[in-house]
C-alpha positions as CSV (number, residue, x, y, z in Angstrom):
1,M,-93.5,-55.2,160.9
2,S,-93.2,-57.0,157.6
3,K,-90.0,-58.8,156.7
4,L,-89.4,-56.2,153.9
5,S,-89.6,-53.3,156.3
6,K,-87.1,-55.0,158.6
7,V,-84.7,-55.6,155.8
8,L,-85.0,-51.9,154.7
9,L,-84.5,-50.8,158.3
10,N,-81.4,-52.9,158.7
11,A,-80.0,-51.6,155.4
12,Q,-80.6,-48.1,156.6
13,N,-78.8,-48.8,159.9
14,I,-75.9,-50.4,158.0
15,I,-75.6,-47.4,155.7
16,F,-75.8,-45.0,158.7
17,R,-73.0,-46.9,160.5
18,I,-70.9,-46.9,157.3
19,K,-71.4,-43.1,157.0
20,L,-70.4,-42.7,160.7
21,Q,-67.3,-44.8,160.1
22,Y,-66.4,-42.8,157.0
23,I,-66.7,-39.5,158.8
24,F,-64.7,-40.9,161.7
25,W,-61.8,-42.2,159.5
26,K,-61.9,-39.1,157.3
27,K,-61.4,-36.9,160.4
28,R,-58.7,-39.3,161.7
29,C,-56.8,-39.2,158.4
30,I,-57.0,-35.4,158.3
31,F,-55.7,-35.3,161.9
32,L,-52.8,-37.7,161.1
33,L,-51.9,-35.7,157.9
34,D,-51.8,-32.5,159.9
35,L,-49.8,-34.1,162.6
36,F,-47.2,-35.5,160.3
37,K,-47.2,-32.7,157.8
38,P,-43.9,-31.1,159.0
39,Q,-42.2,-34.5,158.7
40,I,-43.7,-35.1,155.3
41,S,-42.6,-31.7,154.1
42,F,-39.1,-32.3,155.6
43,M,-38.8,-35.6,153.8
44,K,-39.9,-33.9,150.5
45,R,-37.1,-31.4,151.0
46,I,-34.6,-34.1,151.8
47,I,-35.5,-36.0,148.6
48,T,-35.5,-32.8,146.5
49,L,-32.0,-31.8,147.9
50,S,-30.7,-35.3,147.3
51,L,-31.9,-35.1,143.7
52,L,-30.3,-31.7,143.2
53,F,-27.1,-32.9,144.7
54,C,-26.9,-35.8,142.3
55,L,-27.7,-33.4,139.4
56,L,-24.9,-31.1,140.5
57,I,-22.4,-33.9,140.8
58,S,-23.2,-35.1,137.3
59,C,-23.0,-31.6,135.9
60,E,-19.6,-31.1,137.4
61,R,-18.2,-34.1,135.5
62,K,-16.9,-31.9,132.8
63,E,-13.9,-32.3,130.5
64,P,-10.6,-31.4,132.1
65,N,-8.9,-28.0,131.2
66,F,-6.0,-30.0,129.7
67,S,-6.4,-33.3,127.9
68,E,-4.1,-36.2,128.7
69,E,-2.2,-35.5,125.5
70,M,-1.7,-31.8,126.5
71,I,-0.5,-32.8,129.9
72,E,2.0,-35.2,128.3
73,M,3.3,-32.4,126.1
74,L,3.6,-29.9,129.0
75,A,5.5,-32.6,131.0
76,D,8.0,-33.1,128.2
77,R,11.2,-31.5,129.4
78,G,13.3,-32.5,126.4
79,E,16.3,-34.7,126.5
80,I,19.9,-35.2,125.4
81,K,20.2,-38.1,122.9
82,D,23.5,-39.1,121.3
83,G,24.9,-35.8,122.3
84,V,22.1,-33.9,120.6
85,V,19.9,-31.6,122.7
86,I,16.2,-32.2,121.9
87,L,14.2,-29.2,123.2
88,P,10.8,-29.7,124.7
89,P,7.8,-28.8,122.6
90,I,6.9,-25.1,122.4
91,P,3.7,-25.3,124.6
92,A,5.8,-26.9,127.4
93,S,7.8,-23.7,127.8
94,F,5.7,-20.8,126.5
95,T,2.1,-21.6,127.4
96,D,0.7,-19.4,130.2
97,L,-0.6,-21.4,133.1
98,Y,-2.8,-20.2,135.9
99,F,-3.5,-21.8,139.3
100,R,-4.7,-20.8,142.7
101,I,-2.7,-20.6,146.0
102,T,-3.9,-20.7,149.6
103,N,-4.6,-17.0,150.0
104,N,-7.1,-17.1,147.1
105,E,-4.6,-15.4,144.8
106,I,-4.0,-16.6,141.3
107,V,-0.5,-17.3,140.0
108,L,0.5,-16.8,136.3
109,I,3.5,-18.8,135.3
110,N,4.9,-20.7,132.4
111,G,5.9,-24.4,132.2
112,N,9.6,-23.9,132.9
113,E,8.9,-21.9,136.0
114,L,6.2,-24.4,137.2
115,Y,8.7,-27.3,136.7
116,F,11.1,-25.4,139.0
117,F,8.5,-25.3,141.8
118,Y,7.7,-29.0,141.3
119,K,11.4,-30.1,141.5
120,K,12.1,-28.0,144.6
121,Y,8.9,-28.5,146.6
122,Y,6.7,-31.3,145.3
123,S,8.8,-34.0,143.6
124,T,8.5,-36.3,146.6
125,E,4.7,-35.7,146.9
126,F,3.9,-36.7,143.4
127,K,5.1,-39.7,141.4
128,S,6.0,-37.6,138.4
129,Y,5.8,-34.1,136.9
130,K,2.9,-35.3,134.8
131,D,0.9,-36.2,137.9
132,F,1.8,-32.9,139.4
133,L,0.6,-31.0,136.3
134,N,-2.6,-32.9,136.2
135,A,-3.3,-32.1,139.9
136,V,-2.6,-28.4,139.5
137,L,-4.2,-27.8,136.1
138,N,-7.1,-30.1,136.2
139,D,-7.9,-31.1,139.7
140,E,-7.5,-27.7,141.3
141,F,-4.7,-28.7,143.6
142,I,-4.0,-25.6,145.6
143,M,-0.3,-24.8,146.2
144,D,0.9,-23.2,149.4
145,K,1.2,-19.4,149.3
146,E,4.4,-19.6,151.5
147,L,6.2,-20.8,148.4
148,F,5.6,-17.5,146.6
149,K,7.1,-15.0,149.0
150,H,8.9,-12.8,146.4
151,P,6.8,-9.6,146.0
152,K,7.0,-9.6,142.1
153,Y,7.8,-13.2,141.0
154,P,6.0,-15.1,139.9
155,K,3.1,-12.8,138.9
156,R,0.2,-13.0,141.3
157,F,-3.2,-11.3,141.4
158,K,-6.8,-11.5,142.7
159,L,-9.8,-11.4,140.3
160,N,-11.1,-8.0,139.5
161,A,-14.5,-7.7,141.1
162,E,-16.0,-5.8,138.1
163,I,-14.7,-8.4,135.6
164,K,-15.8,-11.3,137.8
165,K,-19.4,-9.9,138.0
166,E,-19.5,-9.2,134.3
167,Y,-18.4,-12.7,133.5
168,S,-21.1,-14.1,135.8
169,N,-23.8,-12.0,134.3
170,L,-22.9,-12.3,130.6
171,G,-21.8,-15.9,130.4
172,F,-18.7,-16.8,128.5
173,N,-20.0,-16.4,124.9
174,E,-21.0,-12.8,125.4
175,F,-17.9,-12.2,127.5
176,L,-15.7,-13.4,124.6
177,K,-17.5,-11.2,122.1
178,K,-16.8,-8.2,124.3
179,Y,-13.1,-8.8,124.8
180,A,-12.1,-10.4,121.5
181,K,-12.2,-9.0,118.0
182,P,-11.2,-10.4,114.6
183,S,-7.6,-10.4,113.6
184,L,-6.2,-9.5,110.2
185,R,-5.0,-13.1,110.1
186,K,-7.7,-15.4,108.9
187,K,-9.8,-17.2,111.6
188,E,-7.9,-15.6,114.5
189,L,-9.0,-13.4,117.3
190,I,-7.1,-10.8,119.2
191,L,-7.7,-9.3,122.6
192,N,-9.8,-6.1,122.4
193,K,-7.7,-4.0,124.8
194,S,-9.9,-0.9,124.2
195,N,-12.5,-2.5,126.5
196,L,-10.1,-3.0,129.3
197,K,-9.6,-0.7,132.3
198,E,-6.5,-0.6,134.4
199,G,-6.1,-3.8,136.5
200,Q,-8.5,-5.9,134.4
201,Y,-6.1,-7.5,131.9
202,L,-5.2,-10.6,134.0
203,S,-8.7,-11.2,135.1
204,V,-10.0,-11.2,131.5
205,T,-7.2,-13.5,130.3
206,Y,-7.8,-15.9,133.3
207,F,-11.5,-16.3,132.3
208,L,-10.4,-17.0,128.8
209,Y,-8.0,-19.5,130.1
210,I,-10.5,-21.5,132.2
211,N,-12.6,-21.7,129.0
212,K,-9.8,-23.2,127.1
213,Y,-8.6,-20.1,125.3
214,D,-4.9,-19.2,125.5
215,I,-3.1,-16.0,125.0
216,S,-0.1,-15.7,122.6
217,S,1.6,-12.4,122.7
218,D,3.4,-10.6,119.9
219,C,5.6,-8.3,121.9
220,H,6.9,-6.5,118.8
221,L,3.4,-5.5,117.6
222,G,1.8,-5.3,121.0
223,I,-0.9,-7.7,120.0
224,D,-2.3,-10.6,122.1
225,Y,-3.7,-13.4,120.0
226,I,-6.6,-15.5,121.5
227,R,-6.3,-19.1,120.4
228,K,-8.4,-22.2,121.3
229,R,-6.2,-24.4,123.4
230,E,-6.6,-27.4,121.0
231,D,-5.1,-25.2,118.3
232,S,-2.2,-24.0,120.5
233,F,-1.2,-27.7,121.1
234,K,-1.2,-28.8,117.5
C-alpha cells in the first residue's frame, strides 16, 4: 500500500471517529437537556416572576392621594393668637375623607371627626396628627372596626358590586364620563345622578376620591360638584 493510500485511510478513520464522537455527544447533550428540562423551565419561571414582581413594585410607586402640602393643610386645627381665634383652612373641616377599617368597610368622615378619633385612640401611637393623616390617607393604614360601633355614625359602607365591576371594566376616564356632566359654571363638573341606582352613590364618590376628585355639595340646590383635589386645596 502506497504512502498516499495510508494517509487517505488514516484520514478516513479520523473522520469516522469524529463522526462517532459527534453522534455520541449530540445524543448525550439531548439526554441532558431532556433530563434537566423541568429544572430549566422552573428557573425560567422564577426569573420571569422575579422580573414581573420588580415591575409591579415600580408601578406601585405612584403619587400619594394627598400631597405633603395637602396633609399639612388638613392637619391645621387653627389656633388662638392674641385672643383672636384663627379657624383652620376650609379643607381641614369640610373635605370628605374615606378610609378602610378591618371588616373591609369604608368610612366616610370629615377632618374634624377624624381628628376626634385621632385624639381619643391614636395620639400615643403617632407622633403627630399630620403623621396619622399621612398613614390613613396615603399609606392605607387600616383602623380598627371596634372603634366604629355606632350603627349610624360615622357613615360606613361596602363597595357596590356592580359599580366595582363597572369601574374595573371601564377604567377611570370612561367611568368619569358616565358619572359626571358639565356644570353651568365654567370648567366645572357635577355628579350625574340620573345614572345612579339606589345604594350606588357612595361607591361612585369613593372611586372619584381615590382618583383625586372630591365632592362639594350644594345642599340648597341639591347639586354635587366634582372638583380635582388640587383645585379644592387652592
